[in-house]
Residue, then its C-alpha position, 0 to 999 in steps of 0.5 A: m706415290g708416283a713410283l708405286l703407282r707406276r709399278y701397278a699401272a694404276g694411273s696418277a693419284l687424285t686423292c689419298e686419304p688415311v683409313d685410321q681404323g688399323l692398330l698395326n699397319r697403315g691404310y689409305r683410300l686412294c683415288t687415281t685416274r684409273g679407279r679407287y684402291f686401298l693402299k696398304h703400308h705394311f708398317d708393323p715390323d712383326t708383319a712386314d716381311p715381304a715373304a709373309i705378305a706374299r703368303q697372305h696374298h696367295a691365301t686370299r687369292r685361293l680363298a676368293d676362288l673358293g667363294v670366300p669374301v675377301a679382297p685379294p691384292l692386285a698384281a704389279t706389272d712384274g706379276r708380284t703383289v708386294a711392292v718394296v719402295g724405299g725399304h717399305a712394303y706396300a700392297l694395292h687392293p681394290w677398294i671395297d665399299g662397305g662398313h663394319r658391324h658390331g655384334g650388337q647390330l647383328t640379328g640372330e640369323e646374322c650371328r649364325r651366318l657370321g659363325a658359319l663364315l668363320g667356319l668356312v674360312h677355317a675349312c677353306l684355309e685347310r684346303v689352300m694352305p700347305a700342311d707342312g706349314r704347321a710346325p711353327g704353330k704348335p700351341a703353347d702352355g697357358a700363361n704362367p700366373a707368376d709372370t702375370r703377377a710380376l707384370i701386374d706389379d710393374l704396371l701398378g708402378h707405372v700407374n702409381r707414378r702418375r701425378p695427378p692420376d686421371a680417370f684412366d689411371e684410377l680405373a687401371r689401378h682398380r682393375l689391376l688390384e682386382r685382377r691380382a686377387l682373381l688370379e690368386e683365387h684361380a691360379d690352379r686353373r692354368p690350362p694345358r696346351g691347346g687342341s688341334v691346330g690349323w691355319v687361321h685368319g689370326d685377327f677376326h673381329p668387327y673392323n676386319l670384316l666389311y658388310r655391304d647391303g647386310e652381307p659380308a663383302a670382304i674379310v680384310d687384314w690377313d697380317r696374322l695369318g698363321v697356324q693356331p688352335r682354330a676353336e680358340e680363334a672362334v672364341r676370341a672372335a665371338v668375345i670381341f663381336f658380342v661383348r657389350p659396353d658393360g663388359t657382359l656377353d650377349l650369350a644368345k648371340v654367342r650360342a647362335y654363332a657358336r653352333a653355326y661355326r661348329r657345324s661349318a668347321g666340324a668342331s666338337g662341343a668338347e673342343f669348344a669347351a677347352a677353347v673357352h677355358r683357354v681364352w678365359w685364362e688368356r684374358l685373365n692374364d692379358f694386359w695388352i691395352l695397359r702395356w700399350h698405354y703405359e709402356r709405349g705411350d700409345t693410347r689408341a686402344d684405351p676406349q676398349f679398356p673399360a669393357a674388356s677389363a670388366l669382361v674378365m670379372w663377369w666371365t669368371r662369375e658366369y663361367d658355366a653359362v659362358g661355357e654352355a653358350f659356346a659348347g652346349 
C-alpha cells in the first residue's frame, strides 16, 4: 500500500475498507492524509490488461470533458493512470459520495433521464473512441440451442448430485427443466447477427451508477468497455434496472426509459425491436448464475437467480407487450 500511494503522492493510508459490491474486480474505500479515494484492484484476468485499463481511463477522461458524469482516474507522478505493483494492476480514483438506485426507486421522469443518460454515453463514446477499434466487436450469431441443451443437461447433472438438495437446488432443477421445454418450443426463433455496433460501457446496471441528491453523480466500472450493438446494451440495462422481485418488468418505466434513449442516441424503433429479440434469446439461453454456483462454487450472484430465472418465462409469455414498451 505504501509503495502504491507513493506513486500517486497520495499521502499515507489511515483507513482502507473493502467495497464489496463488485463481482469481477476488487475495490477499496481509502482514506489517507491527503484525502479520500477509491482504490481499484483490477483482479479479474479478463479485464486486467494494463493497456485495456489505460484505454478505459482515456475514455472516461474524454467523457468527463464532454460533461458525462464519470470518475476519471488520477495520474501517478509519472503521468500514468495504471500502477502495476507486484504483478497486479491498480488505479486510484477520487472518492464519489453517493448511492445506488434500482429502477423501482426511480420516478417516471428519472427513468427518462436514465435512458437519456445512456444515450448520451453512447453518442459521446462515438466522438471520443477510435473508429478503427470496431473490428473486434462484430456481433455474433445468437446462441445455438443445441449447445444450450447440452449445458442444461450438464447443469442438471450437477444439481442431481447434490445430496441432500437445498432450496436453491430445487429451484435450479425446476427452472432448468422449464427452460429446456421452452427452448424446444422456440428453437426456430434464433436471431441473426446483431445490428449496428458502436462503443458501449459494457456493464451498465444499478451498481455501476452512483446517485447523489437525486442526480447521477458517476458512471463507474468501465472494465467491459468495448464495441457491441448499442441498442442491445440499452435493452440489457433496462431489464436489470426494471425487473421486479417476481420476475416481471415495469413496462411503464421501460417505455419512458426507452423513448428517452432512442431520442438521445438516435436509435430507431426497428433497431430496438431487433435488439429486444436478441436479448430475449440471450436470456433464454443464458445460465451464468448457475454456472458460477455449480462450476465455480461462487454463490455471490445467487440472490439474483429467482427474479432473473422467472423473468425469462414471463418475458416469453408477454413477448409482444415487452417489445411494444421498448420499441413502440
